[in-house]
N, C-alpha and C positions, 0 to 999 in steps of 0.2 A: 448627433444623438449619442449619449453615453451608452457604453456596452455593459450588460449585466449578465452574470452567470448565476443561475438559480439552482440550489440543491436543497435536499431535505436532511433533517437530523431529528431523531434517530432514523435509521434505515426503515423505510415503510414496512418491510416484511416483519420486523420485530413488533410493530404496533398491531398489524393485522393478524399475525400469527406469533404470539409471544413464544420465545425460545428458538425461533428460526433465523435469528440474525446471522447474515452471511459474514464470512471473514472480511475484515476491513482492510482495504488496500492502502488507504491514505487517511491520516487524521484530518480533522477540519483545519488545524493550523497549517498542515502541509498543503492541503487543497488551496487554501488562501494564498500561500506562497507561489504555487504553480500558476494559479490564475493571474496573479500580479505579474509574473514573469512573461505571460502571454500578452500583456498590455491591456487586459480587461480593466474597465474602470471600477466596477462594483462587484463584490462577491456577496450574494444574498442567500442567507441560510433560513429556510422556513421550518419552524418546529412542526414535525409531523405528529399529529395527535389523532386519537380515535375519531374526533369530530371532523377533522380534515379528511380522514379516510372515507367517511360516509358522505362527503359533499359531492353532489352531482357535478358532472363535467362542466355544464354551462355556468353553474354557480361558481365553481373554482376559477374559471376564466374571467368572469365578471369581477369577482372579489380580489383575486390576486394579480392577474395580468393587466386588468383595466383600471380598477380603483386604486390599487396600491402602487403598481409599477408604471402605469400609463404607457404600456408597450405600443410601439409603432410597427415593430417587426419581431416575430418569434421564430427562432431556429431550433428545431428538434431533430432527433434521429428519425429515420423513416419508419421505425417500428415503435415509435412513442405511443404510450397509452396514458390516460389520465382519468380522473373522476372515480366515483364509487364503483368498485369491482372492475376497474380498468375498462369501463365501457366506452370511453372517448378515444378516438384515433385522429390521425391527421385530417381526414375528411371532415370530421365534426369540427376540429379546431379551425380549419380553413373557413367553414361556414360561419362560425362564431366570429372569426376575424373580420369577415365581410360586414357583419352586423355591428361590431364594436369599433371598427376602423384600424385594424392592424393586418399586416400581411404575414403569411406563414411560409416557411421554407423547410422542407423535409430533406435533411442531409443524408446522403447515401452512407451506409455502414462501411467501415474500412475492412479490407480483407488482407490476408498475408500476401506479400509480394512473391513468395516462393510457392505458395499453395492457395490459389484463389478460393478453394472450398472452405478455408478457415476464416470465419468472421471474427474480428477483434471485438471483444466485449469484456465487461468486468467478470462475467462468469468464466470466460475462457482464461483470463489472466489468473483468476483464483485457482483454476485447475492446474495451470502451469506452475504456480508457486507451490501448491500443495504437493506436486510431483517432484519438486526440487529443480525444475527446468527454468532456472532464472534467466537463461539466455533467451528462451522463447518469450518469457514475460517481458524482458527488456525490448524485444523486437515489437511487441504489441503496444507497450506503453510509450515507447520513444525515449525511455530513460530507465535506469536500473530500478528494480523494486526496492523500496526503502522500508526499514523498520526504524521507528523512533521510540525513545524511552529514556529512563533514568538509570545510571549506573548504580548498582546496589552491591552490598558486600556478599561475597560468595563464601565457600568453605575453605578457601586458601590452598586447595590442592594444586592448582595450576602453578602457584608460586613455588611450591615444594618440588614440582617436576621441572622447573626452569622455564615455564611458560606462564607467567602471571597474566590473568585474564580480567577483562572488564565485563561484569555480568549485567546484562541489560534487562530491566523490568519494563515490559511493554504494556500498553493499554489493553483493556478487555476487547476481545473480538479481533485482535491484530492477526493479519494473514502472515503467519510464520512459515517459512519454507520447510520442506521435508527434512527429516533428520539427516545430518551429514556435515561435511566440512566444506567451507566456502571461502573463496577469495573475495574480500569486500573493501570498500572505502569506508573509513571510520571518520565521521565528521563531528567535531565538537560544535554544538549549536548555541554558543554563548551569545548573550545579548550584545556584547561588545564586538562581535565578529566571529566568523566561522573559520575553523582550521581543519583541513582534510589530511588524514593519515591512511596508511595501508594496514590491512589486518587479515589474519586468518581466523575464521569464525567457526565455532562448533555449535551445532544445533542438535539437541538430543538429551538423553538421560545419563550419559557417561556409563555405558554398559560394562566397561572393564571394572568399574567400582560398584556395580550393582545399583546404580542410581535409579531413582523412581521419578524424580521431578524433572520435567522437561525444561531445559535452560538454553539461553542464547549467550555464549561466552566468546568474547573477542580478544585475541592476542594481537596487540598493536605492535607492528614491526618497528624495531630500532628506536623505541621510545620508552624510557623508564619513568613513568608518571603514575600517580594515583588519580584515577578519573572519578572516584567515588562522589556521588551526588550531582554529577554533571549530566545535562541533557545531551544526548548524542543521536546521530542518525547512522544507520548501517545500510549502505547501498550494495546489494548483492550482485556481483559481477559474473561469477562462474562457480558451479559446484565442482569441487575437487574429487570427492569420493563420498560414498554412503557412510553412515555410522556403523562402526564395527566393534566387536568385543575382542580384546587381546588377552592371551593367557598370562602374560607377565607385564609388569609396569615398564620393564626395559623395552619390550617390543612396542608398547604404546609410545614411549618417548622417541624411539627410532622413527616411527611413523610420523610423529608430530614434526620432527626435523624435516622429513620429506614433504610434509604438507606445507610448511613454511617456505621451503625452497620453491615448490610449485606455485604458491601464492605470489611469490616475488616475480616469477616468470609471467603469470597472468596479468599482474598489475603493472608490468613494465619495468621491473627492477632487475630482471635476470639478464 
């Protein structure tokens, strides 16, 4: 039987409670890539609408799992809920499976290998990313947390300081790590093939220059190229330091040299 991963778009909370959309850990494009890498045959995206949110659990199972997907086995997390106001659980899903001819498996939730009290979930990963703990986020995800976006023009200040940066414009709701400086992998996502480079990345408002707009700026190591207009991915490996304000431009530049040296060490160049 072919394997199918089912997800929803937009996030159900945004439909049920407009304005409550959680930070997005992966774009649909990235989800499709990850699912394909796992060897899954089909990535199915169901549009989550107000009508779907009000559908009773048994009706959802009949229309989606039975009529549309002809499921013979359904695997969900042990805390899975479905149907209007999340009234359905694994017990109901199992009963419906007996009626409609499919089996149900409730997969145990993953926990931290170092702290069994921590359950891995999207909520936990968002909290790690929001705190800038990208190492903990990677441990839960099994891969570095990634931002994807298009490189756009900045104000050119980085070039003046000797550290030209690629400014990343990210999709709405993107889970951007806490302000600070990070060691990252910078991957060009061209249709003709991907190319991975090392980078020191600044996330924040540039407080030394009294900036107000929060930005993601990548200084790509040892490469003198203009990445404007290209789609890229930033894989966050380690947070080097929090964002700080410096009294002089010279002090900032000195710190940026230290940041680059530290990024090289983290990324295996040191």
